C-alpha positions in Angstrom: 10.9 20.8 -13.7 9.9 17.8 -15.7 6.7 15.8 -14.6 7.1 12.2 -12.5 6.7 9.2 -14.8 4.9 7.7 -12.0 2.2 10.2 -10.6 0.5 8.1 -8.1 3.7 7.8 -6.1 4.4 11.5 -5.8 4.3 13.2 -2.2 3.9 16.7 -1.4 6.1 19.8 -0.6 4.5 19.3 3.2 5.7 15.5 3.5 8.9 16.6 2.3 9.1 19.0 5.0 7.8 16.4 7.5 10.6 14.2 6.4 13.5 17.1 6.4 12.5 17.7 10.1 12.7 14.5 11.4 16.2 13.5 9.6 19.4 13.9 11.9 21.0 15.0 8.3 20.4 15.3 4.6 22.8 15.0 2.0 23.1 18.3 0.2 24.5 17.9 -3.6 26.0 20.6 -5.6 28.2 21.8 -8.5 32.0 22.2 -7.9 33.8 25.1 -9.5 34.7 22.8 -12.3 31.3 21.0 -13.1 32.2 18.0 -11.0 28.9 16.9 -8.4 29.6 17.5 -4.9 27.5 15.7 -2.3 28.0 15.9 1.2 25.8 14.8 4.6 24.8 18.1 6.4 22.7 19.0 9.5 20.2 21.8 8.3 18.0 23.8 10.2 15.0 25.3 7.8 13.3 28.7 8.3 10.5 28.2 5.9 9.9 26.3 2.8 12.5 27.7 0.5 15.5 29.1 3.1 17.9 26.6 4.8 20.9 27.2 7.0 24.2 25.3 7.6 27.0 26.2 9.4 30.4 26.3 7.8 33.6 28.0 8.0 33.8 31.1 6.1 35.5 29.7 2.9 36.1 26.7 1.7 34.5 24.4 -1.2 30.7 24.6 0.2 31.0 28.4 -0.2 33.2 28.2 -3.5 30.5 25.9 -5.3 27.6 28.2 -3.7 29.0 31.1 -5.6 29.4 29.5 -8.8 25.8 27.9 -8.6 23.9 28.4 -6.3 21.2 25.6 -7.1 21.7 22.9 -4.6 19.2 19.5 -4.2 18.0 18.0 -0.5 
């Protein structure tokens, strides 16, 4: 990952997880199967710093996106 231009404003992972834990929802951004961006607000639960869970149907656009590219941004 490229370094921040204004490193003095950078926050640590503990700060980010604290914000995440307090938020009623987060915007999850991923890539659709055709390569276009897809973002939506979701309520997430985290197991640790790398594993996050969300509720969804057994099929649909979110799962299609994750099958093609499992990288997401929160």
